[in-house]
C-alpha positions in Angstrom: 100.3 -79.6 -131.7 102.7 -80.8 -129.4 102.3 -77.5 -127.3 98.4 -77.4 -127.8 98.2 -81.4 -125.8 100.7 -80.5 -123.1 98.9 -77.1 -122.0 95.2 -79.2 -122.4 96.2 -82.4 -120.7 97.8 -80.1 -117.6 94.4 -78.0 -117.7 93.1 -81.7 -117.5 95.2 -82.5 -114.5 94.2 -80.0 -112.7 90.4 -79.6 -113.2 87.7 -80.1 -110.5 85.0 -81.5 -113.0 87.6 -84.0 -114.4 88.7 -85.4 -111.0 84.8 -85.4 -109.9 84.6 -87.3 -112.5 86.9 -90.1 -112.2 85.4 -90.3 -108.3 82.2 -91.0 -109.6 83.5 -93.9 -111.9 85.3 -95.4 -109.1 83.2 -94.9 -106.4 79.9 -96.1 -108.7 82.2 -99.4 -109.1 82.4 -99.4 -105.5 78.6 -98.6 -105.1 77.9 -101.4 -107.5 80.4 -104.7 -105.9 79.4 -103.5 -102.1 75.4 -103.7 -103.2 76.1 -107.0 -104.8 78.0 -108.5 -102.1 75.1 -107.1 -99.0 72.5 -109.0 -101.6 74.9 -112.0 -102.1 75.1 -112.4 -97.7 71.6 -111.7 -97.5 70.7 -114.7 -99.9 73.2 -116.5 -99.9 71.3 -119.7 -100.5 69.1 -118.1 -103.5 72.9 -117.3 -105.0 74.0 -120.8 -104.2 71.7 -122.2 -107.0 73.1 -119.6 -109.6 75.7 -119.4 -112.0 79.2 -117.9 -110.8 78.7 -115.2 -113.0 76.1 -114.0 -110.3 77.9 -114.9 -107.2 80.9 -113.0 -108.3 81.9 -109.1 -110.1 81.8 -110.4 -113.5 78.2 -109.5 -114.0 79.4 -105.6 -113.0 82.4 -105.3 -115.1 81.1 -103.4 -117.7 77.6 -102.0 -115.9 79.0 -99.3 -114.9 79.5 -97.9 -118.8 75.8 -97.5 -119.1 76.2 -95.0 -116.1 79.2 -93.4 -117.2 77.5 -92.2 -120.4 76.2 -89.6 -118.6 79.7 -88.7 -117.1 81.1 -88.1 -120.8 78.7 -85.6 -121.6 79.1 -83.4 -118.5 83.1 -84.1 -119.1 82.8 -82.9 -122.6 80.4 -80.2 -122.5 82.1 -78.2 -119.0 85.3 -78.9 -120.0 85.5 -77.8 -124.0 83.0 -75.3 -122.9 85.2 -73.2 -120.6 87.7 -72.6 -123.5 84.7 -70.8 -125.5 83.8 -68.8 -122.9 86.9 -68.0 -121.5 87.9 -67.1 -124.5 91.1 -70.1 -124.7 90.0 -71.1 -128.3 90.2 -67.6 -129.6 93.8 -67.0 -127.7 95.0 -70.4 -129.7 94.2 -69.1 -132.8 95.9 -65.6 -132.1 98.5 -67.2 -131.0 99.1 -68.7 -134.5 97.5 -72.3 -134.2 95.4 -73.6 -136.3 91.6 -75.3 -136.6 92.2 -78.3 -137.2 94.9 -78.9 -135.1 93.1 -77.2 -132.2 89.9 -79.4 -132.6 92.1 -82.3 -132.4 93.4 -82.0 -129.4 90.4 -81.3 -127.5 89.4 -84.6 -129.4 92.4 -86.6 -128.4 92.3 -85.0 -124.4 88.4 -85.9 -124.2 88.8 -89.6 -125.6 91.7 -89.7 -122.5 89.5 -88.2 -119.9 86.2 -90.4 -120.9 88.5 -93.9 -121.7 90.5 -93.1 -117.9 86.8 -92.9 -116.7 86.0 -96.5 -118.0 89.5 -97.7 -116.5 89.1 -96.2 -113.0 86.0 -97.7 -112.7 86.7 -101.4 -114.6 89.7 -101.1 -112.1 87.3 -101.0 -108.5 84.9 -103.2 -109.8 87.8 -106.2 -110.5 90.0 -105.4 -107.5 87.0 -104.7 -104.6 85.3 -107.6 -106.2 88.0 -110.1 -106.4 88.6 -109.1 -102.4 84.3 -109.2 -101.5 83.0 -112.1 -104.3 86.1 -114.1 -105.1 87.9 -114.5 -108.5 85.8 -113.6 -112.3 85.5 -116.8 -114.1 86.4 -114.7 -117.4 89.8 -115.3 -118.7 91.3 -112.9 -120.2 90.8 -114.0 -123.8 87.2 -113.1 -122.8 87.1 -109.8 -121.1 89.9 -108.0 -123.3 87.6 -108.1 -126.5 84.3 -106.7 -124.9 86.9 -104.2 -123.3 88.5 -102.8 -126.4 84.8 -102.4 -127.9 84.1 -100.4 -125.1 86.2 -97.8 -125.3 85.9 -97.5 -128.7 82.1 -97.4 -128.7 83.1 -94.7 -125.5 85.5 -92.7 -128.1 83.2 -92.8 -131.0 80.6 -91.4 -128.6 83.0 -88.5 -127.5 83.7 -87.9 -131.0 80.0 -87.2 -131.7 79.6 -85.1 -128.4 82.7 -83.0 -129.4 81.3 -82.3 -132.8 78.0 -80.5 -131.2 80.2 -78.7 -128.5 82.8 -77.1 -131.5 79.4 -76.5 -133.3 77.4 -74.9 -130.5 80.3 -73.2 -129.0 78.3 -72.7 -126.0 79.0 -74.5 -122.5 75.2 -74.4 -121.3 73.6 -75.1 -124.8 76.6 -77.3 -125.7 76.0 -79.1 -122.5 72.7 -79.7 -122.7 72.4 -80.2 -126.0 75.3 -83.4 -125.4 73.3 -84.8 -122.6 69.7 -84.4 -125.1 72.1 -86.8 -127.3 73.0 -89.3 -124.7 69.3 -89.8 -123.3 68.0 -90.2 -126.7 70.4 -92.5 -127.7 69.9 -94.6 -124.9 65.8 -94.4 -125.3 67.0 -95.5 -129.4 69.1 -98.3 -128.3 66.8 -99.9 -125.4 64.0 -100.0 -127.8 66.0 -101.4 -130.5 66.8 -104.2 -127.9 63.9 -105.0 -127.2 62.1 -105.3 -130.5 64.9 -107.2 -131.9 64.6 -109.7 -128.7 61.1 -110.0 -129.3 59.6 -113.8 -130.1 58.5 -114.3 -133.7 55.5 -116.4 -132.1 53.9 -116.6 -128.9 54.0 -119.8 -127.2 50.1 -121.5 -126.6 49.2 -121.3 -123.1 45.8 -122.4 -120.9 43.6 -120.2 -118.7 40.9 -120.6 -116.7 37.6 -118.4 -117.4 36.9 -116.8 -114.2 32.8 -117.0 -115.1 32.6 -120.2 -115.7 35.5 -122.0 -115.0 35.9 -123.5 -118.1 40.1 -124.2 -119.2 40.1 -121.9 -122.5 43.6 -123.2 -124.8 45.1 -120.4 -127.0 47.0 -122.2 -129.6 50.1 -120.8 -131.0 50.4 -117.5 -132.5 52.7 -115.1 -134.9 53.9 -112.3 -132.8 52.8 -109.2 -135.3 55.6 -106.7 -133.6 58.1 -109.6 -134.9 60.8 -107.9 -137.0 61.2 -109.3 -140.2 62.8 -108.5 -143.7 64.9 -105.4 -144.3 63.5 -103.5 -141.1 64.8 -106.1 -139.4 68.3 -105.7 -141.1 67.9 -102.5 -140.6 67.3 -102.4 -136.6 70.0 -104.9 -136.4 72.2 -102.9 -138.0 71.7 -100.1 -135.8 71.3 -102.4 -132.7 75.4 -102.8 -133.7 76.4 -99.4 -135.3 74.9 -96.9 -132.3 77.4 -96.7 -129.2 74.9 -96.9 -126.5 73.7 -100.3 -128.2 77.3 -101.5 -127.9 77.8 -100.7 -124.7 75.1 -102.1 -123.6 75.6 -105.7 -125.9 78.8 -105.3 -123.7 77.4 -105.4 -120.6 75.4 -108.2 -121.7 78.4 -110.2 -122.3 77.6 -110.8 -126.0 80.5 -111.2 -127.8 78.7 -111.7 -131.8 80.5 -109.2 -134.1 82.8 -107.2 -131.7 84.8 -106.4 -134.1 82.4 -105.2 -136.6 81.0 -103.1 -134.0 85.4 -102.0 -133.2 84.7 -101.2 -137.3 82.1 -98.3 -137.1 83.2 -97.0 -134.5 86.2 -96.3 -136.3 84.0 -95.2 -138.7 82.2 -93.2 -136.9 85.0 -91.4 -135.5 86.6 -90.1 -138.7 83.4 -89.1 -139.7 82.2 -86.9 -136.8 85.8 -85.6 -136.6 86.0 -84.7 -140.1 82.6 -83.2 -139.9 83.5 -81.4 -136.9 86.4 -79.7 -138.4 84.9 -78.3 -141.4 82.4 -77.2 -139.2 84.9 -75.3 -137.0 87.2 -74.0 -140.0 84.2 -72.2 -141.2 83.0 -71.2 -137.7 83.0 -67.3 -136.6 84.1 -67.7 -132.8 82.4 -64.8 -130.6 
């Protein structure tokens, strides 16, 4: 397996798609900081009334993860798909490597590549943010747990994407399938977060009737779409379990249940990898 890892990492460092993804990650961080710097300069009076996290790069430190999830399926899809289209996977089997080692090698390399995207983006925001916007108020004890969960969430997402690629064995079909999974996960995560954030009651309010000019008082009423009981528990579980939902919570600097989410990520990686190895072992490579 060591020879496989050496060969795959050598191919990764030379990969054009990997270099483009790194440029995208770094460029995204620089773009976000520069745009915040311009906005702060143009609206200095407004930002002066806000808390420090709005004036510094603190609110941008994890924002890039929500965009990098679209780079992950591109990287995994094209990098792994090329191995199938070029016949490299078949050649590895011919050379005597077993399928489990091949699968685990692809997983390790893809996880490292996706984690490097997070690192490059975070460093770009941190370094340029300190130069243009000032020091962030968050300390290491606050940032590191959030960084850890963002990495484990990305690893879990990578494991799921690799499962798709190694099952479909097509660069085009697999890349599209991976992108669709990310898009569906994004919409599902946002919907779940929105439903959980809905208030239990609508507060009373008063409005003026345009025809009569009469003031009408609307009493406090219960929100019929408010989630309760088992349904709410299921939504809360999905909010903590789905990788995109975890990244969204991290982006909002929500530090609740970080340990639990990391455990969920580990379980998802193990399950996706186990299922992927079983499927790949039974696949008839073309």
